[in-house]
C-alpha atoms as an extended CHARMM CRD file, in Angstrom:
* protein
*
       102  EXT
         1         1  MET       CA              0.0000000000        0.0000000000        0.0000000000  PROA      1               0.0000000000
         2         2  SER       CA              1.6770000000        3.1760000000       -1.1380000000  PROA      2               0.0000000000
         3         3  CYS       CA              1.4350000000        6.4470000000        0.7100000000  PROA      3               0.0000000000
         4         4  TYR       CA             -0.0050000000        9.2490000000       -1.3770000000  PROA      4               0.0000000000
         5         5  PRO       CA              1.3490000000       12.7210000000       -0.7260000000  PROA      5               0.0000000000
         6         6  SER       CA             -1.2550000000       13.9030000000        1.6700000000  PROA      6               0.0000000000
         7         7  PHE       CA             -1.2180000000       15.7890000000        4.9250000000  PROA      7               0.0000000000
         8         8  ILE       CA             -1.6980000000       12.6020000000        7.0040000000  PROA      8               0.0000000000
         9         9  CYS       CA              1.1850000000       10.8410000000        5.3070000000  PROA      9               0.0000000000
        10        10  VAL       CA              3.5420000000       13.7900000000        5.7480000000  PROA      10              0.0000000000
        11        11  LEU       CA              2.4890000000       14.1480000000        9.3980000000  PROA      11              0.0000000000
        12        12  GLY       CA              3.0690000000       10.4520000000       10.0050000000  PROA      12              0.0000000000
        13        13  ARG       CA              6.5340000000       10.5570000000        8.5080000000  PROA      13              0.0000000000
        14        14  SER       CA              7.5280000000       13.6080000000       10.5300000000  PROA      14              0.0000000000
        15        15  MET       CA              6.2930000000       11.9480000000       13.7460000000  PROA      15              0.0000000000
        16        16  ALA       CA              8.2480000000        8.7820000000       12.9070000000  PROA      16              0.0000000000
        17        17  ASN       CA             11.3880000000       10.8180000000       12.2500000000  PROA      17              0.0000000000
        18        18  ARG       CA             10.9730000000       12.6500000000       15.5610000000  PROA      18              0.0000000000
        19        19  PHE       CA             10.5920000000        9.3420000000       17.3960000000  PROA      19              0.0000000000
        20        20  ARG       CA             13.6620000000        7.8800000000       15.7140000000  PROA      20              0.0000000000
        21        21  PHE       CA             15.6440000000       10.9930000000       16.6230000000  PROA      21              0.0000000000
        22        22  ALA       CA             14.4390000000       10.8380000000       20.2320000000  PROA      22              0.0000000000
        23        23  VAL       CA             15.3340000000        7.1660000000       20.6030000000  PROA      23              0.0000000000
        24        24  LYS       CA             18.6630000000        7.6020000000       18.8720000000  PROA      24              0.0000000000
        25        25  ASN       CA             19.7030000000       10.4940000000       21.1210000000  PROA      25              0.0000000000
        26        26  SER       CA             17.8310000000        9.0890000000       24.1620000000  PROA      26              0.0000000000
        27        27  PHE       CA             15.5800000000       12.1220000000       24.5640000000  PROA      27              0.0000000000
        28        28  GLY       CA             12.4620000000       11.0880000000       26.4490000000  PROA      28              0.0000000000
        29        29  ILE       CA             13.8890000000        7.7660000000       27.5720000000  PROA      29              0.0000000000
        30        30  THR       CA             14.5320000000        9.1670000000       31.0520000000  PROA      30              0.0000000000
        31        31  LEU       CA             10.9030000000       10.1860000000       31.3240000000  PROA      31              0.0000000000
        32        32  MET       CA              9.7490000000        6.7100000000       30.2800000000  PROA      32              0.0000000000
        33        33  GLU       CA             12.1220000000        5.1130000000       32.7960000000  PROA      33              0.0000000000
        34        34  THR       CA             10.8250000000        7.4130000000       35.5260000000  PROA      34              0.0000000000
        35        35  VAL       CA              7.2000000000        6.6020000000       34.7460000000  PROA      35              0.0000000000
        36        36  LEU       CA              7.9770000000        2.8760000000       34.6850000000  PROA      36              0.0000000000
        37        37  ALA       CA              9.8470000000        3.0500000000       38.0060000000  PROA      37              0.0000000000
        38        38  LEU       CA              6.9740000000        5.0350000000       39.5550000000  PROA      38              0.0000000000
        39        39  ALA       CA              4.4950000000        2.4120000000       38.3730000000  PROA      39              0.0000000000
        40        40  MET       CA              6.6210000000       -0.3830000000       39.8290000000  PROA      40              0.0000000000
        41        41  PHE       CA              6.9960000000        1.3320000000       43.2060000000  PROA      41              0.0000000000
        42        42  SER       CA              3.3100000000        2.1830000000       43.3840000000  PROA      42              0.0000000000
        43        43  SER       CA              2.2950000000       -1.4050000000       42.6350000000  PROA      43              0.0000000000
        44        44  ALA       CA              4.7250000000       -2.6850000000       45.2740000000  PROA      44              0.0000000000
        45        45  GLY       CA              3.3740000000       -0.1540000000       47.7700000000  PROA      45              0.0000000000
        46        46  THR       CA             -0.1700000000       -1.2100000000       46.9960000000  PROA      46              0.0000000000
        47        47  ALA       CA              0.7430000000       -4.8460000000       47.6190000000  PROA      47              0.0000000000
        48        48  VAL       CA              2.3260000000       -3.9600000000       50.9640000000  PROA      48              0.0000000000
        49        49  LEU       CA             -0.7160000000       -1.9390000000       52.0310000000  PROA      49              0.0000000000
        50        50  LEU       CA             -3.0570000000       -4.7860000000       51.0680000000  PROA      50              0.0000000000
        51        51  GLY       CA             -0.9930000000       -7.1440000000       53.2110000000  PROA      51              0.0000000000
        52        52  VAL       CA             -1.0980000000       -4.7670000000       56.1690000000  PROA      52              0.0000000000
        53        53  ARG       CA             -4.8710000000       -4.4040000000       55.7860000000  PROA      53              0.0000000000
        54        54  ALA       CA             -5.3370000000       -8.1860000000       55.7180000000  PROA      54              0.0000000000
        55        55  ALA       CA             -3.2030000000       -8.5870000000       58.8530000000  PROA      55              0.0000000000
        56        56  HSD       CA             -5.1730000000       -5.8640000000       60.6530000000  PROA      56              0.0000000000
        57        57  THR       CA             -8.5070000000       -7.4540000000       59.7170000000  PROA      57              0.0000000000
        58        58  SER       CA             -7.2940000000      -10.8560000000       60.8800000000  PROA      58              0.0000000000
        59        59  SER       CA             -6.0820000000       -9.3770000000       64.1620000000  PROA      59              0.0000000000
        60        60  ASP       CA             -9.4740000000       -7.7580000000       64.7740000000  PROA      60              0.0000000000
        61        61  ARG       CA            -11.2790000000      -11.0540000000       64.1580000000  PROA      61              0.0000000000
        62        62  VAL       CA             -8.9630000000      -12.9560000000       66.5070000000  PROA      62              0.0000000000
        63        63  ASN       CA             -9.4570000000      -10.3050000000       69.1940000000  PROA      63              0.0000000000
        64        64  ALA       CA            -13.2570000000      -10.4450000000       68.8620000000  PROA      64              0.0000000000
        65        65  ASN       CA            -13.2110000000      -14.2500000000       69.0510000000  PROA      65              0.0000000000
        66        66  ALA       CA            -11.0240000000      -14.1570000000       72.1710000000  PROA      66              0.0000000000
        67        67  ILE       CA            -13.4030000000      -11.7370000000       73.8910000000  PROA      67              0.0000000000
        68        68  ALA       CA            -16.4160000000      -13.8840000000       72.9850000000  PROA      68              0.0000000000
        69        69  GLU       CA            -14.6590000000      -17.0270000000       74.2230000000  PROA      69              0.0000000000
        70        70  ASN       CA            -13.7500000000      -15.4000000000       77.5510000000  PROA      70              0.0000000000
        71        71  LEU       CA            -17.3190000000      -14.2010000000       78.0630000000  PROA      71              0.0000000000
        72        72  ALA       CA            -18.7000000000      -17.6550000000       77.3430000000  PROA      72              0.0000000000
        73        73  ARG       CA            -16.1370000000      -19.3020000000       79.6410000000  PROA      73              0.0000000000
        74        74  ASN       CA            -16.9680000000      -16.9150000000       82.4990000000  PROA      74              0.0000000000
        75        75  GLN       CA            -20.6940000000      -17.5510000000       82.0820000000  PROA      75              0.0000000000
        76        76  MET       CA            -20.1520000000      -21.3230000000       82.0660000000  PROA      76              0.0000000000
        77        77  GLU       CA            -18.0390000000      -21.1050000000       85.2350000000  PROA      77              0.0000000000
        78        78  TYR       CA            -20.8020000000      -19.1250000000       86.9150000000  PROA      78              0.0000000000
        79        79  VAL       CA            -23.4720000000      -21.6640000000       85.8900000000  PROA      79              0.0000000000
        80        80  PHE       CA            -21.3230000000      -24.5990000000       87.0450000000  PROA      80              0.0000000000
        81        81  SER       CA            -20.7380000000      -22.9250000000       90.4150000000  PROA      81              0.0000000000
        82        82  LEU       CA            -24.4880000000      -22.7620000000       91.1930000000  PROA      82              0.0000000000
        83        83  ASP       CA            -25.9870000000      -25.3320000000       93.5120000000  PROA      83              0.0000000000
        84        84  LEU       CA            -28.3090000000      -27.8410000000       91.9460000000  PROA      84              0.0000000000
        85        85  VAL       CA            -31.9550000000      -27.0140000000       92.6600000000  PROA      85              0.0000000000
        86        86  SER       CA            -34.3420000000      -29.9280000000       92.7420000000  PROA      86              0.0000000000
        87        87  ALA       CA            -37.4800000000      -30.0510000000       90.6020000000  PROA      87              0.0000000000
        88        88  PRO       CA            -39.9690000000      -27.9820000000       92.6470000000  PROA      88              0.0000000000
        89        89  GLY       CA            -37.6260000000      -24.9800000000       92.9050000000  PROA      89              0.0000000000
        90        90  ASN       CA            -36.4340000000      -22.3370000000       90.4240000000  PROA      90              0.0000000000
        91        91  TYR       CA            -33.0800000000      -20.8160000000       89.7000000000  PROA      91              0.0000000000
        92        92  ALA       CA            -32.5810000000      -17.0920000000       90.1450000000  PROA      92              0.0000000000
        93        93  SER       CA            -33.0160000000      -15.2050000000       86.8880000000  PROA      93              0.0000000000
        94        94  THR       CA            -30.1350000000      -12.8530000000       87.6780000000  PROA      94              0.0000000000
        95        95  PRO       CA            -26.8800000000      -13.4300000000       89.5070000000  PROA      95              0.0000000000
        96        96  PRO       CA            -27.0240000000      -12.6320000000       93.2250000000  PROA      96              0.0000000000
        97        97  TRP       CA            -24.5520000000       -9.7410000000       92.9980000000  PROA      97              0.0000000000
        98        98  LEU       CA            -26.8280000000       -7.9710000000       90.5240000000  PROA      98              0.0000000000
        99        99  MET       CA            -29.9660000000       -8.2040000000       92.6950000000  PROA      99              0.0000000000
       100       100  THR       CA            -30.8340000000       -4.9540000000       94.3630000000  PROA      100             0.0000000000
       101       101  GLN       CA            -32.2130000000       -4.6640000000       97.8460000000  PROA      101             0.0000000000
       102       102  GLY       CA            -35.6520000000       -3.0770000000       97.7030000000  PROA      102             0.0000000000
């Protein structure tokens, strides 16, 4: 396919010559290297921040589970410490230390 002398063809050739000149004399290569390095560092930083976020979320879940386990263990110890009441009686609905004197 031949290129007819038109404005688009002339513009394309001049752009190609500018690019060849820039690559040959390394004009613009520093900018491309800088942009590439910035992209690499930003992707590495993003990966680090995602890891920190995952660790923080995991730590919060472990902490919540530990609190729930301790509450359940304390409640079970309280229930096991109560005296057994035979069939006609009832257990207190609240612990004795929470009952108020009226």
